[in-house]
C-alpha positions in Angstrom: -8.3 10.6 -20.2 -6.5 7.8 -19.5 -3.2 6.1 -21.5 -1.2 3.3 -21.4 2.1 2.5 -22.1 3.6 -0.6 -22.8 6.7 -1.3 -20.8 10.4 -3.1 -22.1 12.9 -5.9 -20.3 14.0 -5.2 -16.9 15.7 -7.5 -14.4 14.5 -7.7 -10.4 16.4 -6.0 -7.4 16.9 -8.9 -4.7 13.9 -9.4 -2.3 15.6 -9.0 1.0 13.1 -8.4 4.1 13.7 -5.0 5.3 13.0 -3.4 8.6 9.9 -1.4 9.3 10.2 2.5 9.0 12.1 5.2 8.1 15.4 5.1 10.4 15.8 1.5 9.2 15.9 2.7 6.0 18.5 5.2 6.7 20.8 3.0 8.8 20.7 0.0 6.6 20.1 1.4 3.6 17.7 0.2 1.2 17.8 -3.1 0.1 15.3 -3.2 -2.4 13.1 -0.2 -3.2 10.8 1.4 -3.7 14.1 3.9 -3.5 14.7 7.5 -3.0 16.2 9.2 -5.7 19.4 9.6 -4.3 20.3 5.8 -3.6 18.3 4.7 -6.6 20.5 2.0 -9.0 21.0 4.0 -12.5 21.0 1.4 -14.5 17.0 0.4 -14.9 15.1 2.1 -17.5 12.5 3.9 -16.4 9.0 6.1 -16.5 9.5 9.0 -15.1 6.2 10.7 -14.0 8.3 13.8 -11.8 8.2 12.2 -8.6 7.8 8.6 -9.2 10.0 6.5 -11.7 8.3 3.5 -12.8 10.7 0.7 -14.0 9.9 -1.3 -16.9 9.0 -4.5 -16.8 8.0 -6.9 -19.9 4.4 -7.3 -19.6 3.0 -4.1 -17.3 1.4 -1.5 -18.9 1.2 1.9 -17.5 -1.9 3.5 -17.0 -2.3 7.0 -16.1 -5.1 9.0 -16.0 -4.5 13.2 -16.2 -6.0 16.3 -16.8 -5.1 18.6 -19.7 -2.6 20.4 -18.6 -0.7 17.1 -18.2 -0.9 16.9 -14.1 -1.5 13.0 -13.1 -4.1 11.8 -10.7 -3.9 8.7 -10.7 -1.3 5.6 -11.5 -1.9 2.2 -12.0 0.3 -0.6 -13.2 -1.4 -3.5 -14.5 -0.2 -7.2 -15.4 -3.2 -9.6 -16.8 -6.2 -9.5 -14.4 -4.0 -8.1 -11.5 -3.4 -4.2 -11.2 -1.2 -2.1 -8.6 -2.4 1.1 -7.9 0.2 3.5 -6.7 0.3 6.8 -5.2 3.2 8.5 -3.3 2.5 11.4 -0.3 5.2 13.7 1.9 5.8 12.7 5.4 8.0 14.5 7.6 11.6 13.9 8.5 11.7 12.2 11.9 8.9 9.7 11.6 7.1 7.2 9.1 3.3 8.1 8.6 2.1 4.5 6.8 0.8 3.1 10.5 -1.3 6.3 11.1 -2.3 6.0 7.4 -2.9 2.4 7.4 -5.3 2.5 10.8 -7.0 5.7 8.9 -8.1 3.7 5.7 -9.0 0.7 8.0 -11.7 2.8 9.8 -13.0 4.6 6.7 -13.7 0.9 5.3 -15.2 -0.7 8.2 -17.6 2.7 8.5 -18.5 2.0 4.5 -19.9 -1.7 5.5 -16.6 -3.0 4.3 -14.7 -5.7 5.6 -10.9 -4.4 6.8 -7.8 -6.4 8.5 -4.4 -6.3 8.8 -1.5 -8.8 8.2 2.0 -9.1 8.0 3.7 -9.0 4.4 6.6 -8.4 2.7 6.8 -4.3 3.8 5.5 -4.7 7.2 1.7 -4.4 8.4 -0.6 -4.4 5.1 -4.4 -3.9 5.4 -6.5 -6.5 3.7 -9.8 -5.8 2.2 -13.0 -6.7 0.7 -15.4 -3.6 -0.5 -18.5 -3.8 -2.5 -19.2 -3.2 -6.0 -21.6 -2.7 -8.4 -19.4 -6.2 -10.4 -20.1 -7.9 -6.6 -17.2 -8.0 -3.7 -13.8 -7.3 -4.6 -11.0 -7.8 -2.8 -8.0 -5.1 -1.9 -4.2 -5.5 -0.8 -3.0 -1.8 0.8 1.1 -1.6 1.4 3.1 1.4 2.3 6.1 1.6 2.2 7.8 4.9 4.8 10.8 6.5 2.6 13.1 9.5 3.3 10.4 12.5 3.7 8.0 10.7 1.6 5.9 7.5 1.9 4.6 4.7 -1.1 1.0 3.4 -1.0 0.3 0.9 -3.4 -3.5 -1.1 -3.9 -3.2 -4.6 -5.2 -6.7 -5.8 -6.7 -7.1 -9.1 -8.6 -5.5 -12.1 -7.4 -2.5 -10.2 -6.0 -5.0 -9.2 -3.1 -5.5 -12.2 -1.6 -2.1 -14.3 -2.3 1.3 -12.5 -3.0 3.1 -14.6 -5.1 0.5 -13.8 -7.6 1.6 -10.1 -7.7 4.4 -11.3 -10.1 5.7 -8.7 -12.5 3.9 -5.7 -10.3 6.1 -6.6 -7.2 9.1 -6.2 -9.3 7.4 -2.9 -10.3 7.0 -1.9 -6.9 10.4 -3.1 -5.9 12.0 -1.1 -8.5 10.0 2.3 -7.9 11.9 5.5 -7.7 10.7 8.4 -5.6 12.0 11.7 -6.2 10.8 13.9 -3.1 12.5 17.2 -4.1 13.8 19.7 -1.1 10.6 22.1 -1.0 8.5 22.1 2.2 5.4 20.2 2.1 2.4 19.5 4.1 2.5 15.7 5.4 0.2 13.9 3.5 0.1 15.9 0.4 0.5 14.0 -2.4 3.6 14.6 -4.3 3.1 16.1 -8.0 3.0 13.5 -11.0 3.2 14.6 -14.7 3.3 12.9 -18.0 5.9 12.6 -19.9 6.5 14.8 -22.7 5.6 12.1 -25.5 2.5 11.1 -23.6 1.3 15.1 -23.3 1.6 15.0 -26.6 -0.5 11.9 -26.8 -3.1 13.1 -24.6 -3.2 16.2 -27.0 -3.4 14.5 -30.1 -6.6 12.6 -28.3 -5.3 9.1 -28.1 -6.9 6.9 -25.1 -6.9 3.6 -24.3 -8.5 0.9 -22.2 -10.0 2.4 -18.5 -8.0 2.2 -15.2 -8.8 -0.5 -12.4 -11.5 0.6 -10.5 -10.0 3.3 -7.9 -10.1 2.9 -4.0 
């Protein structure tokens, strides 16, 4: 079942260029998010989904798909015709994993007959792809951010997949995202746990549903 929630107001963090990789993160500190929970600004309203805390941004819907126990399977942010699918994964302390993950995604896409090429973006190297769907060709833009023992993966759909300037409020959400990795040991690349807040879990039990999320990738 998929639920939507309209978000309230929020400011935008400064969009400074940041070097790639977790070493640069730890040395320079985060000029913008995604933030580790230990370094996140505390003056922003966020939706707490466990490992991910999503900032409230005007006009952005947070759509989550969860099982009956409230464990989230998918998180998609929607603004107009644009969408941003989010995932967060465990990573080693010593190095980032986005380079390796990106290469595997690229190879998988090409094997499925899609086109995929790398390009430089605000967070470093991105992956731009065009896939075949029942509705015709669809553009996707994969963004990865390595943090301290975690990696956030974002997948843009809509105009934001080919024009980063079109991401607008979705980019603001990514900039303000907070990751709560936790202290327990986890296998590298294991998805970090995401759960519905109590009010959304109650909505799930009540059977209220909203518009389905965009295509999962």
